[in-house]
N, C-alpha and C positions, 0 to 999 in steps of 0.2 A: 153099226160097226165102228164107223169113223168117230163117232162120238165116244166110245169104249177107248180107242186108241189114244185120243187127246188126252182123256183121264189119266192113262196110264204114264204119258210123257209127262204131264204135271206132276204126276205122283213120283215119278223117278227125278224130276228136275228138284223136286223140295228134298227128296231123300239124298241126292246129291249134295245139294247144299248142306244140309245139316250135318253130312260127315265132313265136309269140308271145315265148318264150324266146329266141331267136335275136336277135330284134328288139330285145328288152330289153337282152340282152348286147351287140349292135352298138351302139346307143344310148348304153349306159354308157361303153363304151370310147371312143366318138367324144368324148362330154363330157368324159372323165377325161384322154384325151390331150391333146386342146383347152386345157383349163384348165391343166395343169402346162405344157405347151410355151410358152404364152401367158405364163403367170406368170415363166417361166423367161427368155425369149428377149426380150420387149418392152422397148424402151429400154435394152437391156444389152449388155455387148460379147459378140461373137462370136456372134449369134443363130443360126447354122446349127450349129454347135457344139453349144449348148445345145439346139436341137431334137433332134438326133441322142441327146445324152446323156440330156435328159429321158425321150425315148421308151425307151431302153434301161433307165433306172431303172424305169418303169413295167412294163416286161416281167418285168423281174429281182424286182421286189418283189410283183407281183401274181400271177405266173404261174410262172417257172422255179424260184424258191426255194420255194414253197409246194408245188409239186409234186414237186419233189426231195425235201422233206422226208417227202412222203407215199409217193411210188412209189421212190425212190431216182434218184440224179443220172444213172446210166445206163440208166434205163428208156427204152424207145424212144418213148414217149407225152412224155416230159420233152425229149428232143435238140432236135426242133424249135424250143421256145422258148429254148433254148440258143444255138441256131445264129442265131436272129433276135436275141437280146442281144449276142451278140459281134459280130454285123455292124452293129448300130445304135452301139454303144460304138465300135468301132474307127473307124467314121466320124466319129464325133465327135471321137476324139483326132486323126486327120488334120486337122481342122477348127480346132486350137486351136495356137497358137504353141508350141516346144517348152520354151521357158524360162517358160512361164506357170503357175504354181502351180494354175491351175484344173483341170490335168490331175490332179492330186493329190485335189483335190476332189471331182472324180467317181469315181476310182479307188475312193476310201474308201465312197462311197454306192452303188457298183455291185460291183465285185469284191472289197473285203473283207466287203460284207455278205454274199455268197455264202460267204466262209470263216467267217465268224463263225457263221452260221446253220446251216451244212451241215457244213462239214469240222472245226470245233472240236468240234462235237456228237459228229460220226463219230471224233474223237481220243480224247475222253473215254469214250467208250462202248467203244471198242477196248480201253483200259487197264482199264474196270471189268469187262469180260467175262471169265468164267473158261474160254471156249469160243471161242478165237481161230482160225477154220478158215484164215485166210490170212495169211501174213507181213506184218509192218509195213512199209509202204512209205517208208522214211527220208527218201529222196530227193526224193519229193514233197512232204513237208511241209518240207523243208529250204530248197526253191524257195520255197514260202509266205513263209517267215520272212524270206527273204533280198529277196523282194519287197515285203513290209511295211517291213523296215528302210530299203530305199531310198527310200520313200516319205516316211517319217517324215523323213530327211534332206533329200527334196526339199522337203517342206513349211515347213521352216525357211529354207530357202536361197533359193528362189524368190518371185518377188512376182507378184502377179496385177493385172489391169487393172480386175477387177471389184470394185467398194468392198463389195458384199454377201458377195461370197466372202472378202475379205480380213478381214471381221470374224469370219468362221467359220472360218478355217484355223489360226488359233492355237489355238481350243478343240479344233479336229479335231486339232491336234498332239499336244495333251495326252491327248485321249481315246484315240487310236490306240496312242500311245506305251504307254499304260495297259494297254490291250488287250494288246498285244505282250508285256508284262512277265508278264502273267496267264498268257497260253497257253505263253509259253515256259518258264515255271517247271512246269506240267503236263507238257510235253514234257521236258525234262530231268530231272524227277522220276524219270519212267517211263521213259524211253529210254536214259539213261545208263548205264553201269557204275558200280556202287558199290563203293567201297573201305573198307575197316574199316581205318581209321588213327585212332590214339588223339590224334594230335596235331590232328586236323580233326573237324569237326563231320560224322561220317561219314552219318548219316541224311540231312542235306541236302547235303553236300559237292559234289555234282555242280552245283547251282544256284550255289553261291558260289565254286567253286574253277574254273570254265571261265573262262580269263584272256581268251581270245580274245572270249568273248560280255561278259564285263564292259566290256572296252574299248568295244563297242557302247554299253552303257550310260553309260558315261562321256562318249561323243561325244554322247549324247542329251541328258544333264544339260547338257553346254558350251553344245549349240545352244540348249536352253531358256532358260539364264542370259543369254547373249549376243545372241540373235536373236528369241527368244518372249517373254520374261518383260515386258519393257517394252510389247509390243504386247498382250499379255495384260491387264495392268492398264487400258492406254489403250482396250481393245476393251471390257472388262466395267465399268470404272468402278471404283466401290468393291466390290472382290469381295467384302468381309466381309458385305455387305449382299444379296448374291446368293448364297443358302446352296449351292444344289446345285454350283454353279461353284467356289465356294470349296473345298469339300471334294473336290472333283474334282481341284483343284489341289494339295491337301494330299496326298491319298491316291497321287497319281502321284509327289510329291516324295518322300513317306514309301517307297514301293516301290523308287522308284531308288536314294536314298542306302542303303536295307537292303543291297542288293544289293551295291552298291561296298563298304560298309564292312565285309561279311562277308568279301568278297574281300580286302580290305586285312589284315585279321586273319590270315585262313590265309596271306597272303603276309609276313605280320611288317612291313607296311607303315604302321602307323597309330600315333597317341598320341593323349592324352585331349583335345589341341586341334584334332584333324583336325577339318577345315570339313565333310567329309560326316558325320561321327558328330555334329556340333553341328546341323547341318540335319536329321538324322534324329532327334535328339532333339525338336527344335522342332515339326517336323511330326508326331512320335507324341504330344506333348502335345495338340495341335489335335485329333487323330482321336480320344483319349481323352476329351477334354473334349465331343467331340460325342456319343460314346458316353453321357455322364453326362446330356448334356442332355435335358429330358424332353420337347422340341418335334421331337426327331430321330425319324424314323420308324422303325419297329420292325425293318423289313427292312433299312434301312441300319445301325442298330445291330449287328444280326448279323453282316452283311458286315465291318463294321469291326472286330468283336470277334475275328472269325475271322482276319482279317489281323494284328491285334496279337498274336494268339496263335500264329503261325506259328512253326516251329522256327528259321527263320533269327534272328528277333528274340530269341527266349530266348537262343540261341548268342551272338549279339551283346552283349546286356545282360550274360549271365554273364561272358565273356570282358572287357568293359570296365569291368565294376564291380570286378573283380580289379584290374586295371592301374590304375585311377583312384582307387580309394579308401583 
């Protein structure tokens, strides 16, 4: 009898704690959702769309992505969160005009966040692992890359009614383009078939010799120079006083011109006064100065130094020094 009573006491205690946790969890989510939704939608264009998008953002950031990182994206416990996220996101898309760049703003914060936190990590791990049990799904990543590139172009070409998003989208363009260049390098470096050609930089040639891919880089650069750069300056103000943003711009500009210049060298379409080459040297100097600057964070110095030492850069400097000196 006494033993049965003790079991009931323990059971009631567990049930009590569960109810407390459930109540706290519910209260936390109510406050979280209301705060984010109101912050995003009150006195701003397309409030219904923003309510859906903000909700999908919360589900994505706090539940779907962390659970996918822990359990795997295909786990049965993760799937309901993905379904809810997708439903909220798709409803948000339906309530936004087709020609408004706000779609790209939310895609970057919801869908690309998934790619950045889950799929890039999986891509890296796949290439690092010596025991790959299943074949690489090339078409899956190609679809992602195609989607990313289309949103980069859309960010530059489309306008938005929301002034807050207008201020963010130029920075998003540079940030997304930079991430695209970084992960596409990882992809090309590992997936493409390498050729030993003495006239080319064989170790990195897949990154530099893919003409179709480099055409995309040229288009991104053209969009930046014609449609983004002026807005970038107006949005940020004196960007040289905004350290992180200033170096983000030069980091992006350096990587973009580096790929284009390397491709031009391989195709013998360059001279010492080439605009891309001069821009490459200019942004390289900015990044090198940042590495030397004592105020630059150690983590940023290491990242910049790795970028400056990449094989593509050594290839360019070696070839152009022979041509121009």
